[in-house]
C-alpha positions as CSV (number, residue, x, y, z in Angstrom):
1,M,0.0,0.0,0.0
2,S,1.0,3.6,-0.5
3,T,1.2,6.5,2.0
4,A,-0.5,9.9,1.9
5,L,2.3,11.1,-0.4
6,A,1.0,8.9,-3.2
7,V,-1.4,11.5,-4.5
8,A,1.4,14.0,-5.1
9,G,3.5,11.1,-6.4
10,V,1.1,10.3,-9.2
11,T,1.1,13.9,-10.4
12,A,4.9,14.1,-10.2
13,V,5.3,10.9,-12.2
14,L,2.9,12.0,-14.9
15,R,4.5,15.4,-15.2
16,G,7.9,13.8,-15.6
17,M,6.7,11.5,-18.3
18,L,5.2,14.3,-20.2
19,E,8.4,16.3,-20.0
20,T,10.5,13.4,-21.3
21,W,8.0,12.6,-24.0
22,L,8.1,16.2,-25.4
23,I,11.9,16.0,-25.6
24,D,11.9,12.6,-27.2
25,Q,9.4,13.7,-29.8
26,N,11.3,16.9,-30.6
27,A,8.2,18.9,-29.9
28,N,10.1,22.2,-29.9
29,A,10.6,21.8,-33.6
30,A,6.9,21.8,-34.2
31,L,6.5,24.8,-32.0
32,G,8.9,26.9,-34.1
33,G,11.8,26.5,-31.8
34,A,10.0,27.6,-28.7
35,N,10.7,25.7,-25.5
36,A,7.6,23.9,-24.1
37,E,7.2,23.7,-20.4
38,V,5.2,21.0,-18.4
39,T,3.7,22.2,-15.1
40,A,1.2,20.9,-12.5
41,V,-0.4,24.1,-11.2
42,A,-3.8,25.6,-10.9
43,P,-5.0,27.1,-14.2
44,D,-5.9,30.4,-12.7
45,T,-2.2,31.0,-11.8
46,I,-0.9,30.6,-15.4
47,E,0.1,33.8,-17.2
48,L,-1.5,34.0,-20.6
49,T,0.3,37.1,-21.8
50,G,3.6,38.8,-21.0
51,T,7.2,37.7,-20.8
52,N,6.3,34.5,-18.9
53,A,3.6,33.3,-21.3
54,G,4.9,30.5,-23.4
55,P,3.9,27.1,-24.8
56,R,3.0,24.9,-21.9
57,L,1.2,21.6,-21.0
58,N,-0.4,21.8,-17.6
59,L,-1.6,18.8,-15.6
60,F,-4.2,19.8,-12.9
61,L,-5.7,17.5,-10.3
62,H,-9.2,19.0,-10.1
63,Q,-11.1,16.2,-8.2
64,V,-10.4,13.2,-6.0
65,S,-13.2,10.6,-5.5
66,P,-13.4,7.3,-3.6
67,N,-12.8,4.2,-5.7
68,G,-16.0,2.0,-5.8
69,G,-14.2,-1.3,-6.3
70,W,-11.9,-1.0,-3.3
71,R,-13.8,1.1,-0.7
72,N,-15.5,-2.0,0.8
73,V,-12.9,-4.6,0.1
74,D,-11.9,-5.0,3.8
75,L,-13.7,-5.3,7.1
76,P,-14.6,-2.2,9.1
77,S,-11.6,-0.6,10.7
78,R,-13.2,-0.2,14.1
79,D,-15.2,-2.6,16.4
80,A,-18.2,-1.7,18.5
81,R,-16.0,-0.2,21.2
82,G,-14.1,2.0,18.8
83,R,-10.9,0.0,18.8
84,R,-9.0,-0.4,15.6
85,T,-9.3,-4.0,14.2
86,A,-8.1,-3.5,10.6
87,S,-6.5,-1.0,8.3
88,P,-8.6,-1.0,5.1
89,P,-7.0,1.2,2.4
90,L,-8.2,4.6,1.5
91,A,-8.9,3.9,-2.2
92,L,-8.9,7.1,-4.4
93,D,-9.5,7.9,-8.0
94,L,-7.7,11.0,-9.4
95,H,-9.3,13.2,-12.0
96,Y,-7.0,15.4,-14.1
97,L,-7.2,18.1,-16.6
98,L,-4.5,18.1,-19.3
99,T,-4.5,21.7,-20.7
100,A,-2.4,23.1,-23.5
101,Y,-1.3,26.7,-23.7
102,G,0.4,28.6,-26.5
103,P,0.7,32.3,-27.3
104,Q,1.2,31.5,-31.0
105,E,-1.2,29.9,-33.5
106,L,-1.5,26.1,-33.2
107,Q,1.0,25.7,-30.4
108,A,-1.7,24.6,-27.9
109,E,-3.0,22.0,-30.4
110,V,0.5,20.6,-31.0
111,L,1.1,20.2,-27.3
112,L,-2.3,18.7,-26.5
113,G,-1.8,16.2,-29.3
114,Y,1.6,15.1,-28.0
115,G,0.2,14.8,-24.4
116,M,-2.8,12.8,-25.4
117,Q,-0.6,10.5,-27.5
118,L,1.6,9.7,-24.5
119,L,-1.3,8.9,-22.2
120,H,-2.9,6.7,-24.9
121,E,0.3,4.7,-25.5
122,V,1.1,4.4,-21.7
123,P,-2.3,3.5,-20.2
124,T,-0.6,1.9,-17.1
125,L,2.2,3.3,-15.0
126,D,5.1,0.8,-14.8
127,R,6.5,0.2,-11.3
128,D,10.1,0.8,-12.4
129,E,9.0,4.0,-14.2
130,I,7.3,5.2,-11.0
131,E,10.4,4.5,-8.8
132,S,12.7,6.3,-11.2
133,R,10.6,9.4,-11.7
134,L,9.6,10.0,-8.1
135,P,11.4,13.1,-6.7
136,A,13.4,12.5,-3.5
137,P,10.8,14.1,-1.1
138,L,8.1,11.7,-2.5
139,Q,10.2,8.5,-2.4
140,P,8.6,7.4,0.9
141,S,5.2,7.2,-0.8
142,Q,5.8,3.6,-1.8
143,L,3.6,4.3,-4.9
144,G,5.5,1.8,-7.1
145,R,5.0,-1.0,-4.5
146,Q,1.2,-0.8,-4.0
147,V,-0.7,-3.9,-4.9
148,E,-2.9,-2.3,-7.6
149,L,-1.4,-0.9,-10.8
150,I,-2.2,2.7,-11.7
151,K,-4.3,3.0,-14.9
152,I,-4.9,6.1,-17.0
153,T,-8.3,6.3,-18.8
154,P,-9.7,9.2,-20.9
155,E,-12.7,10.7,-19.3
156,A,-15.5,12.2,-21.4
157,M,-16.8,15.6,-20.1
158,S,-19.7,17.4,-21.7
159,T,-19.6,21.0,-22.7
160,E,-21.7,21.9,-19.8
161,E,-19.4,20.1,-17.3
162,L,-16.4,21.8,-18.7
163,S,-18.1,25.2,-18.7
164,R,-19.0,24.9,-15.0
165,L,-15.6,23.6,-14.1
166,W,-13.7,26.4,-15.8
167,S,-16.1,28.9,-14.3
168,A,-15.3,27.6,-10.8
169,L,-11.6,27.8,-11.6
170,Q,-12.1,31.4,-12.6
171,A,-9.6,30.9,-15.5
172,H,-9.8,31.3,-19.3
173,Y,-10.6,28.1,-21.1
174,R,-7.9,26.5,-23.2
175,P,-7.9,23.2,-25.2
176,T,-8.3,20.5,-22.5
177,A,-8.5,16.7,-22.2
178,A,-9.8,15.0,-19.0
179,Y,-8.3,11.8,-17.6
180,H,-9.3,9.4,-14.9
181,V,-6.3,7.8,-13.0
182,A,-7.0,4.9,-10.7
183,V,-6.4,3.6,-8.2
184,V,-4.2,5.1,-5.3
185,L,-4.3,2.9,-2.2
186,I,-3.4,4.8,1.0
187,E,-2.9,2.5,4.0
188,S,-3.2,3.7,7.6
189,T,-0.2,3.4,9.8
190,G,-2.2,2.6,12.9
191,A,-1.9,-0.8,14.5
192,G,-4.8,-3.1,14.3
193,R,-5.9,-6.3,16.1
194,G,-5.6,-9.6,14.2
195,A,-7.9,-12.5,15.0
196,L,-6.3,-15.9,15.7
197,P,-6.7,-18.7,13.2
198,V,-9.7,-21.1,13.7
199,L,-8.5,-24.4,15.1
200,S,-11.8,-26.3,15.3
201,R,-15.5,-25.9,14.6
202,G,-16.8,-25.8,18.1
203,P,-15.3,-27.4,21.3
204,V,-13.2,-30.5,21.0
205,D,-14.3,-33.6,23.0
206,P,-11.3,-34.4,25.3
207,A,-12.0,-38.2,25.1
208,T,-12.5,-38.7,21.3
209,L,-10.6,-35.5,20.2
210,R,-13.4,-34.8,17.8
211,E,-14.7,-31.3,17.3
212,R,-18.4,-30.6,17.8
213,G,-18.9,-29.4,14.3
214,I,-21.5,-27.1,12.9
215,V,-24.7,-26.8,14.9
216,A,-28.0,-26.1,13.0
217,Q,-31.4,-25.2,14.4
218,A,-34.8,-25.1,12.8
219,D,-35.8,-21.6,13.7
220,L,-34.9,-17.9,13.1
221,I,-33.7,-17.2,16.6
222,P,-29.9,-16.5,16.6
223,P,-28.0,-19.3,18.3
224,L,-25.9,-17.0,20.5
225,P,-27.0,-15.2,23.6
226,G,-29.0,-12.1,22.8
227,I,-31.1,-9.5,24.7
228,T,-34.2,-7.9,23.4
229,A,-35.3,-5.6,26.2
230,V,-34.0,-4.0,29.4
231,R,-36.8,-3.2,31.9
232,A,-36.4,-1.0,35.0
233,P,-38.8,-1.7,37.8
234,N,-42.4,-0.4,37.8
235,Q,-42.1,0.7,34.1
236,Q,-39.8,3.6,35.1
237,P,-37.6,5.2,32.4
238,G,-34.5,4.4,34.4
239,A,-33.1,2.6,37.4
240,A,-31.7,4.0,40.6
241,P,-29.1,2.4,42.9
242,G,-30.8,-0.6,44.7
243,D,-33.3,-1.2,41.9
244,T,-33.6,-4.6,40.2
245,V,-33.4,-4.6,36.5
246,T,-34.9,-7.3,34.3
247,I,-33.2,-8.2,31.0
248,E,-35.2,-10.2,28.4
249,G,-33.7,-12.2,25.6
250,H,-32.8,-15.7,24.4
251,H,-30.1,-18.3,25.1
252,L,-29.3,-16.7,28.4
253,E,-29.2,-19.9,30.4
254,G,-25.9,-21.0,31.9
255,T,-23.5,-20.3,34.8
256,N,-21.3,-17.4,35.8
257,R,-23.9,-15.0,34.6
258,A,-23.3,-11.3,34.9
259,V,-24.1,-7.9,33.4
260,R,-21.6,-5.4,32.1
261,L,-22.3,-1.6,32.1
262,E,-20.2,0.6,29.9
263,N,-20.1,4.3,29.4
264,P,-16.9,5.5,27.6
265,Q,-17.7,9.2,28.1
266,L,-17.7,8.6,31.9
267,G,-14.9,6.2,31.8
268,V,-17.0,3.4,33.3
269,E,-16.9,-0.3,32.6
270,H,-18.4,-2.2,35.5
271,E,-19.5,-5.9,35.8
272,I,-22.4,-6.9,38.1
273,A,-23.1,-10.5,39.1
274,A,-26.7,-11.6,38.1
275,L,-29.2,-12.7,40.7
276,A,-29.6,-16.5,41.1
277,G,-31.4,-18.3,38.3
278,S,-30.7,-19.8,34.9
279,E,-33.7,-19.0,32.7
280,S,-33.1,-19.0,29.0
281,G,-35.0,-15.8,28.4
282,L,-34.4,-13.8,31.6
283,V,-31.6,-12.3,33.6
284,R,-32.1,-10.1,36.7
285,V,-29.6,-7.9,38.3
286,T,-29.6,-5.4,41.2
287,I,-27.9,-2.1,40.6
288,P,-25.4,-1.8,43.4
289,N,-25.1,1.4,45.5
290,L,-21.6,2.4,44.4
291,P,-21.8,6.2,44.5
292,A,-18.3,6.9,43.2
293,D,-18.2,4.1,40.6
294,L,-21.6,4.2,38.8
295,P,-22.5,7.9,38.2
296,V,-25.7,9.1,36.6
297,G,-25.7,8.5,32.9
298,A,-26.8,6.4,29.9
299,Y,-25.0,3.0,29.8
300,A,-24.6,0.3,27.3
301,L,-25.7,-3.0,28.9
302,R,-24.7,-6.5,27.8
303,V,-25.1,-9.9,29.4
304,L,-22.3,-12.4,29.9
305,V,-23.0,-16.1,30.4
306,Q,-21.1,-19.4,30.2
307,R,-23.2,-21.9,28.5
308,S,-23.3,-25.6,29.0
309,G,-20.3,-27.4,27.3
310,E,-18.3,-24.2,26.8
311,A,-15.2,-23.1,28.6
312,T,-15.6,-19.3,28.3
313,R,-18.3,-16.8,28.7
314,R,-20.1,-15.3,25.7
315,E,-21.3,-11.7,25.4
316,S,-24.7,-10.7,24.2
317,N,-25.5,-7.6,22.1
318,R,-25.9,-4.3,23.9
319,L,-29.0,-2.3,24.8
320,A,-29.3,1.0,26.7
321,L,-30.0,1.4,30.5
322,T,-30.3,4.8,32.2
323,L,-29.1,5.3,35.7
324,V,-31.1,8.1,37.3
325,P,-30.3,10.3,40.3
326,D,-32.0,9.5,43.6
327,I,-32.8,12.2,46.2
328,T,-31.9,10.6,49.6
329,T,-33.0,13.6,51.7
330,P,-36.4,12.7,53.3
331,L,-39.2,14.3,51.3
332,P,-41.3,16.4,51.6
333,I,-39.3,19.2,53.0
334,N,-40.0,22.7,54.2
335,V,-37.8,25.7,53.5
336,A,-38.0,29.3,54.6
337,R,-37.0,32.3,52.5
338,D,-34.5,34.9,53.9
339,P,-35.2,38.6,53.8
340,Q,-34.0,38.8,50.2
341,N,-36.7,36.2,49.2
342,T,-34.0,33.6,48.6
343,A,-34.5,30.0,49.6
344,T,-31.5,27.7,50.1
345,V,-32.1,24.0,49.5
346,N,-29.6,21.4,50.6
347,L,-30.1,18.0,49.2
348,A,-28.3,14.6,49.6
349,C,-28.4,12.3,46.6
350,R,-26.9,9.2,45.1
351,P,-24.9,8.4,43.1
352,E,-22.2,11.1,43.6
353,I,-22.3,14.0,41.2
354,R,-19.0,14.3,39.4
355,P,-17.4,17.8,38.9
356,H,-18.1,17.9,35.2
357,Q,-21.8,16.9,35.5
358,R,-24.4,19.6,35.4
359,A,-26.9,19.4,38.3
360,L,-30.2,21.2,38.3
361,L,-33.1,21.3,40.8
362,I,-36.5,21.6,39.2
363,V,-39.0,23.3,41.6
364,G,-42.3,23.0,39.9
365,G,-41.3,24.0,36.4
366,R,-38.4,26.3,37.4
367,E,-34.8,25.2,37.0
368,V,-32.2,26.1,39.6
369,L,-28.5,25.5,39.0
370,A,-26.5,23.8,41.8
371,D,-23.7,25.7,43.5
372,A,-20.2,24.8,42.2
373,H,-18.9,21.3,43.2
374,P,-15.2,21.0,42.3
375,A,-15.1,17.5,43.6
376,A,-17.4,14.5,43.4
377,T,-20.1,15.0,46.0
378,A,-23.4,13.5,47.2
379,N,-24.5,16.8,48.8
380,L,-25.7,19.7,46.6
381,A,-26.8,23.2,47.5
382,F,-29.3,25.3,45.5
383,R,-30.1,29.0,46.0
384,I,-33.5,29.9,44.7
385,T,-33.8,33.6,44.1
386,E,-37.2,35.1,44.3
387,A,-38.4,31.8,45.6
388,P,-42.1,31.1,44.9
389,V,-44.1,30.6,48.0
390,G,-46.2,27.5,48.2
391,T,-45.8,23.7,47.7
392,H,-44.1,22.4,44.5
393,F,-43.0,19.1,43.1
394,L,-39.3,18.5,43.3
395,R,-36.9,16.8,40.8
396,L,-33.1,16.6,40.5
397,R,-31.8,16.7,37.0
398,V,-28.2,15.6,36.2
399,D,-26.9,15.9,32.6
400,G,-30.5,15.9,31.4
401,I,-31.6,12.8,33.4
402,D,-34.3,13.4,36.0
403,S,-34.9,11.7,39.3
404,L,-38.2,9.7,39.5
405,L,-41.3,11.7,40.2
406,V,-44.1,9.5,38.8
407,D,-45.4,6.2,40.3
408,R,-46.1,4.0,37.3
409,S,-46.9,0.9,39.3
410,V,-50.5,2.0,39.5
411,T,-53.1,2.8,36.8
412,P,-53.4,5.6,36.1
413,P,-50.0,6.8,37.2
414,V,-49.7,9.3,40.1
415,F,-47.1,11.7,41.3
416,L,-44.9,10.6,44.2
417,D,-44.9,12.7,47.3
418,R,-41.7,14.4,46.5
419,R,-42.5,18.0,47.3
420,I,-41.0,21.2,48.7
421,T,-42.9,23.8,50.7
422,I,-41.5,27.3,50.6
423,A,-42.7,29.7,53.2
């Protein structure tokens, strides 16, 4: 594979080939003795009149596009946790404009004819040609050693496409031919993770030394452990410390069952042992009261289980579970306003609120920001200016996640008695 220098390397090799070709074909004679120049610059930078205006072939890379044949040739480069597993190449097609300039009559046509003849006779860049023509700064590109040869193909462009392109370039149009050069394969330098070779299809019987082989089942349920729903108690939108969460799925029977909670943003990866039982479609787990280890947030939950006849645990797919804040201060509470009509509310909660987490107290429908907490804490202070007198429902909101206020275990649902009375 090539490096990121390969794009510039292709342009440099093509320019060098055109320069040599004009010399070999004695193009200067057809130009009336004028010396032709080969460049690779933007068309709007080329002088058309004056002392620097002379016959010139210009190779301009006007577009880079992904190559359709190579873009999906390898596995994805990242797994579900964002870790690099492979280094699929960045496959690029290069689109060039070969433009001829000449201050004298027919000079542009002469140069364009020579340029198109070369690119017709050399439709593929030879590896040795590439290595010999790469300038020293571009030698590390490894362009000549990439697995795919670089092919040059004329590209048809309509009058309308050329008109729009040259208008975008803000340059005067000159005789032009378009070419498609493919493919440049740029490989990442990052380290991946390679899977080990397969030694057997299924576990090997220690007595007979025969592998289990392929297992087939006559239904559409996946044969590996999978979860389909994560249910907090009492139909609540999330779980608080001490709540028992029910996970539904299939092929969850076995031993050493556990649940793993993951939140990369909070830097949490915590495993919780499942409650006793070995149902195929059910796992129950109690959220532990670990104020410092399991903060409020949205977690990815997966089940781990060691199935019968297997030596290691398998992991299920992941579903979301929200851990909600829980106010531990006995409610309802009464608070008095000071002479400035400000009420100060001190609340204890769990889990601990981390310094970067935004904590709000919602009094009725009004949001009040917590005082600064530079360290993780389970005690928050709120100062309510112009505090409204009366009784109000109370919620704690951490990073957009509210503490529970509605009792959904009854029909119809009712509000829990979590109130504050301001006098």
